[in-house]
C-alpha positions as CSV (number, residue, x, y, z in Angstrom):
1,M,37.3,27.6,17.8
2,P,38.8,30.3,20.0
3,S,37.5,33.9,20.0
4,S,39.6,36.4,18.0
5,D,40.3,39.9,19.4
6,R,41.7,41.0,16.1
7,G,41.5,44.8,16.0
8,G,40.2,45.1,19.5
9,R,36.7,46.0,20.7
10,G,35.3,49.1,19.2
11,Q,37.6,49.1,16.2
12,L,35.9,46.5,14.1
13,P,32.3,45.2,14.1
14,T,31.7,42.0,16.1
15,I,30.5,38.8,14.5
16,V,29.2,36.2,16.9
17,I,29.2,32.5,15.9
18,S,26.9,30.4,18.0
19,A,27.8,26.8,17.5
20,D,29.0,23.8,19.5
21,D,32.7,23.3,19.1
22,G,32.3,20.3,16.8
23,D,29.9,22.1,14.5
24,A,32.0,25.3,14.5
25,D,35.1,23.3,13.4
26,R,33.2,21.5,10.6
27,L,31.4,24.6,9.3
28,F,34.1,27.2,9.7
29,P,37.6,25.8,9.3
30,A,40.3,28.4,9.1
31,N,40.2,28.8,5.3
32,V,36.4,29.4,5.3
33,L,36.5,31.8,8.2
34,A,39.5,33.9,7.0
35,P,37.5,36.3,4.7
36,L,35.2,37.1,7.6
37,R,38.1,38.0,9.9
38,E,39.0,40.7,7.4
39,H,35.7,42.4,8.1
40,G,35.3,42.1,11.8
41,R,36.2,40.6,15.2
42,V,34.9,37.0,15.4
43,V,33.6,35.7,18.7
44,H,32.7,32.1,19.2
45,V,30.1,31.1,21.8
46,G,28.2,27.8,22.3
47,G,24.5,27.4,21.8
48,D,23.6,29.4,24.9
49,L,23.8,33.1,23.9
50,S,23.1,34.2,27.5
51,V,26.7,33.5,28.4
52,L,27.9,36.2,25.9
53,D,29.3,39.2,27.7
54,V,27.5,42.5,27.7
55,E,30.0,44.3,25.4
56,D,30.0,41.5,22.8
57,R,26.2,41.6,22.8
58,R,26.1,45.3,22.4
59,S,28.7,45.4,19.5
60,A,27.5,42.3,17.6
61,E,26.3,43.3,14.1
62,V,25.9,39.7,12.8
63,L,24.9,36.6,14.6
64,L,25.7,33.3,12.9
65,T,23.7,30.4,14.3
66,S,23.8,26.6,13.9
67,W,21.8,23.5,14.9
68,G,23.0,23.7,18.4
69,T,21.9,27.3,19.0
70,H,19.2,27.5,21.7
71,E,15.8,29.0,20.8
72,I,16.1,32.8,20.1
73,S,13.3,34.9,21.6
74,A,13.0,38.7,21.8
75,G,14.3,38.4,25.3
76,V,17.5,36.6,24.1
77,L,18.0,39.5,21.6
78,D,17.7,42.1,24.3
79,G,21.1,43.8,24.5
80,F,22.0,43.1,20.9
81,S,21.6,46.8,20.2
82,S,23.7,46.8,17.0
83,L,22.4,43.5,15.5
84,E,21.8,43.7,11.8
85,A,21.1,40.1,10.9
86,I,20.8,36.5,12.1
87,I,22.4,34.1,9.5
88,H,21.6,30.5,10.1
89,T,24.0,27.9,8.7
90,G,21.2,25.3,8.6
91,G,18.1,25.4,6.4
92,S,15.0,25.8,8.4
93,V,14.6,28.6,11.0
94,K,11.2,27.7,12.1
95,R,12.4,26.2,15.4
96,L,15.1,28.7,15.9
97,L,13.2,32.0,16.3
98,T,10.1,32.6,18.3
99,D,7.2,34.8,17.1
100,D,8.3,37.7,19.2
101,A,11.9,37.4,17.8
102,W,10.5,37.9,14.3
103,E,8.5,40.9,15.6
104,T,11.8,42.7,16.5
105,G,12.4,43.2,12.8
106,V,15.9,41.7,12.7
107,R,16.7,40.4,9.3
108,V,17.1,36.6,9.0
109,S,18.9,34.5,6.4
110,T,19.6,30.8,6.0
111,Q,21.8,28.5,4.0
112,V,18.9,26.5,2.6
113,E,20.2,27.1,-0.9
114,R,23.6,25.5,-0.2
115,N,22.0,22.6,1.6
116,A,19.5,22.2,-1.2
117,E,22.5,21.7,-3.6
118,A,23.7,18.8,-1.6
119,V,20.2,17.2,-1.3
120,A,19.7,17.7,-5.1
121,E,23.0,16.0,-5.9
122,Y,22.0,13.0,-3.9
123,A,18.4,12.8,-5.3
124,A,19.7,13.2,-8.9
125,A,22.2,10.4,-8.3
126,M,19.4,8.2,-6.9
127,I,17.2,8.9,-9.9
128,V,19.9,7.8,-12.3
129,A,20.8,4.8,-10.3
130,S,17.1,3.8,-10.1
131,L,16.6,4.1,-13.8
132,K,19.7,2.0,-14.4
133,G,18.2,-0.6,-12.1
134,V,21.1,-0.5,-9.6
135,F,19.1,-1.3,-6.5
136,R,16.7,-3.8,-8.0
137,L,19.4,-5.8,-9.8
138,R,21.8,-5.7,-6.9
139,R,19.0,-7.3,-4.8
140,D,18.3,-9.9,-7.5
141,Y,22.0,-10.6,-8.0
142,V,22.4,-11.3,-4.3
143,R,19.4,-13.6,-4.3
144,E,20.2,-15.5,-7.5
145,G,24.0,-15.2,-7.9
146,A,25.4,-17.0,-11.0
147,T,21.9,-18.1,-12.0
148,L,20.7,-14.6,-12.6
149,D,19.3,-14.1,-16.1
150,R,20.0,-10.5,-16.5
151,G,18.9,-10.2,-20.2
152,P,15.1,-9.7,-19.7
153,R,15.7,-7.3,-16.8
154,L,18.2,-5.1,-18.7
155,D,15.7,-4.5,-21.5
156,M,13.5,-2.6,-19.0
157,L,16.3,-0.4,-17.8
158,G,17.9,2.8,-19.0
159,I,17.5,6.6,-18.7
160,T,16.5,7.6,-22.3
161,A,12.8,8.4,-22.8
162,K,11.9,7.6,-19.2
163,T,9.7,9.8,-17.1
164,V,10.7,11.4,-13.8
165,G,8.2,13.1,-11.6
166,L,9.2,15.9,-9.2
167,V,6.7,16.5,-6.4
168,G,7.5,20.1,-5.4
169,A,9.4,22.8,-7.3
170,S,11.2,23.8,-4.1
171,R,14.8,24.8,-4.1
172,V,15.8,21.2,-4.1
173,G,13.2,20.3,-6.7
174,R,14.5,23.0,-9.0
175,A,18.1,22.0,-8.5
176,V,17.2,18.4,-9.3
177,A,15.5,19.5,-12.5
178,R,18.7,21.4,-13.5
179,L,20.9,18.4,-12.7
180,I,18.9,15.9,-14.7
181,A,18.3,18.3,-17.6
182,R,21.3,16.8,-19.6
183,H,19.5,13.5,-19.9
184,D,16.9,12.6,-22.5
185,L,14.1,12.4,-20.0
186,Q,10.5,13.7,-19.7
187,V,10.2,15.6,-16.4
188,L,6.9,16.1,-14.8
189,V,6.4,18.5,-11.9
190,Y,3.6,19.1,-9.4
191,D,3.5,22.2,-7.3
192,P,0.5,24.3,-6.5
193,Y,2.6,27.5,-6.4
194,V,4.0,27.0,-9.9
195,D,2.4,27.8,-13.2
196,A,3.0,26.1,-16.6
197,V,5.4,28.8,-17.8
198,E,7.6,28.5,-14.8
199,A,7.6,24.7,-15.0
200,D,8.6,25.0,-18.7
201,S,11.6,27.1,-17.6
202,L,12.7,24.2,-15.5
203,G,12.5,21.8,-18.5
204,A,9.4,20.2,-17.0
205,R,5.7,19.8,-17.7
206,L,3.3,20.9,-15.0
207,T,0.7,18.2,-14.2
208,S,-1.5,17.0,-11.4
209,L,-0.2,14.9,-8.6
210,E,-2.4,12.0,-9.7
211,T,-1.0,12.1,-13.3
212,L,2.6,12.4,-12.0
213,M,2.3,9.5,-9.7
214,R,0.7,7.3,-12.3
215,D,3.0,8.1,-15.2
216,S,6.4,8.4,-13.7
217,D,9.1,5.8,-13.7
218,V,10.7,7.5,-10.8
219,V,8.9,9.9,-8.4
220,S,11.2,12.2,-6.2
221,L,9.6,14.1,-3.4
222,H,10.7,17.7,-2.7
223,A,7.8,19.3,-0.9
224,P,8.1,21.0,2.5
225,A,6.7,19.5,5.7
226,T,3.6,21.6,6.5
227,P,0.2,20.7,7.8
228,G,-1.0,20.8,4.2
229,T,1.5,18.3,2.9
230,R,1.2,15.7,5.8
231,G,0.2,12.4,4.2
232,M,-0.2,13.9,0.8
233,I,1.3,10.8,-0.8
234,T,-1.7,8.6,0.0
235,R,-2.4,4.9,-0.4
236,R,-4.4,5.6,-3.5
237,L,-1.5,7.5,-5.1
238,L,1.0,4.8,-4.2
239,E,-1.2,2.1,-5.6
240,S,-1.5,4.0,-8.9
241,M,2.3,3.9,-9.5
242,S,3.4,1.8,-12.5
243,P,4.9,-1.6,-11.9
244,G,8.7,-1.3,-11.5
245,A,8.5,2.4,-10.5
246,T,10.6,3.9,-7.7
247,L,9.7,6.4,-5.0
248,I,12.5,8.6,-3.6
249,N,12.0,10.6,-0.5
250,T,14.7,13.1,0.6
251,A,12.2,15.6,1.9
252,R,10.4,14.6,5.1
253,G,8.8,11.4,6.1
254,S,5.5,13.0,7.1
255,I,4.7,13.7,3.4
256,V,4.0,10.0,2.9
257,D,1.4,7.8,4.5
258,Q,4.0,5.4,5.8
259,D,1.7,2.6,6.8
260,A,0.2,2.6,3.3
261,L,3.7,2.7,1.8
262,I,4.7,-0.4,3.7
263,D,1.5,-2.2,2.6
264,V,2.0,-1.3,-1.0
265,L,5.7,-2.3,-1.0
266,R,4.7,-5.7,0.4
267,T,2.3,-6.4,-2.4
268,R,3.4,-4.4,-5.5
269,D,6.5,-4.4,-7.8
270,L,7.7,-1.0,-6.5
271,F,11.0,0.2,-5.0
272,A,11.5,2.9,-2.4
273,I,14.6,4.9,-1.6
274,L,14.0,6.5,1.8
275,D,16.5,9.0,3.3
276,V,13.7,10.2,5.6
277,T,10.9,8.4,7.5
278,E,8.3,9.1,10.1
279,P,9.7,9.0,12.8
280,M,13.2,9.9,11.5
281,V,14.5,6.6,12.8
282,P,11.9,3.8,12.2
283,A,10.8,1.8,15.1
284,A,12.9,-1.3,15.8
285,D,10.1,-3.6,14.6
286,S,9.2,-1.5,11.5
287,A,9.0,-3.5,8.2
288,L,11.1,-0.8,6.5
289,W,14.2,-2.5,8.0
290,A,13.5,-5.8,6.4
291,L,11.7,-5.1,3.1
292,E,14.0,-6.0,0.2
293,N,12.5,-3.4,-2.1
294,V,13.5,-0.5,0.3
295,F,16.8,1.3,0.3
296,L,17.0,2.9,3.7
297,T,19.6,5.6,4.7
298,P,20.0,7.7,7.9
299,H,19.1,11.2,6.6
300,L,22.4,11.8,4.8
301,A,21.3,13.5,1.6
302,G,21.9,17.0,2.9
303,A,25.3,18.6,3.6
304,T,27.4,16.3,5.8
305,G,31.1,15.9,6.6
306,S,33.2,18.0,4.4
307,D,30.2,19.4,2.6
308,L,29.3,21.4,5.7
309,Q,32.0,23.8,4.6
310,R,29.6,24.8,1.8
311,L,27.1,26.0,4.4
312,G,29.8,27.8,6.4
313,R,31.2,29.5,3.3
314,G,27.7,30.6,2.3
315,A,27.1,32.0,5.8
316,V,30.4,33.9,5.7
317,D,29.5,35.3,2.3
318,E,26.1,36.5,3.6
319,A,27.7,38.0,6.7
320,I,30.1,40.0,4.5
321,R,27.1,41.3,2.6
322,V,25.7,42.6,5.8
323,L,28.9,44.2,6.9
324,T,29.4,45.9,3.5
325,G,25.9,47.3,3.3
326,E,24.6,44.9,0.7
327,E,21.2,43.1,0.6
328,L,20.9,39.6,2.0
329,A,21.0,37.0,-0.8
330,H,18.9,34.4,1.1
331,R,16.6,36.4,3.3
332,V,13.7,34.7,5.0
333,R,10.6,36.7,6.0
334,A,8.1,35.9,8.6
335,E,5.3,35.8,6.0
336,D,7.1,33.0,4.2
337,L,7.1,30.6,7.2
338,S,3.7,29.0,6.5
339,R,4.8,27.5,3.2
340,I,8.4,26.7,3.6
341,A,10.2,23.8,5.3
């Protein structure tokens, strides 16, 4: 994406986009970027902000970052004397800004809401497919072919009157609750930061993690990866799941005791849909590759391909808010970092 000198320096505010060429093209195609060009002079630089010239640093009011942006410290921000906000096109900013960068007081925003929409759409689709028996019956059909007696199996399937458990009323968890609300389901939710009234507003019943794991036909994980959530889905909880139940993980692999999950999947009538694992790509000899009751995907639930434009459009909207004196819609504050992804 070439830089634009529209209006010339000093006549319009400068907006700097820090992204590798490929990411920039996917996030900000011409139609997505057009509204932003009406508000300022857009300059594209790669992940290394140190190569930006002195005048562009001085005049930049908004900095749009991406996954390829190098770590931002207070030293990196030195010279950005007009900077009003850093708007990250990804979700998490934990690895993007150092502690001293937060201390500069620059406002920070992310597109976690837009990415959450994409993850929620995937998770909701997997919930419906699981309750319809898509993965289980596809496996059995391949095994048995024309001899498959589908009758007894079909009696156990369906969406109506089933129970779905959402672990975490995060942005994704809430979006999933909204998407599945049209179905005649009982929805359980576990989240230590949510009360019963808030859960009810999501169409869900607040319960303990133990009850949710035991009583749900499908459990979908939407908790952030923090020290407090590492391994929270324990062997005991996995063993408590009902026969025929499904575990869906589109959050982070660290939330689940993976060794325990493999053991339980080997011995119990359970199914796992895993878009994330620990590590993100399982070892070559991991049983997850071979287990027939695992549906393994390479971390594709979030915004990918053409859906990246949703993140770019959201970042452009946020940048325009900054340039027109409005409040950020998706601001992240330093005090939030300990409990968010």
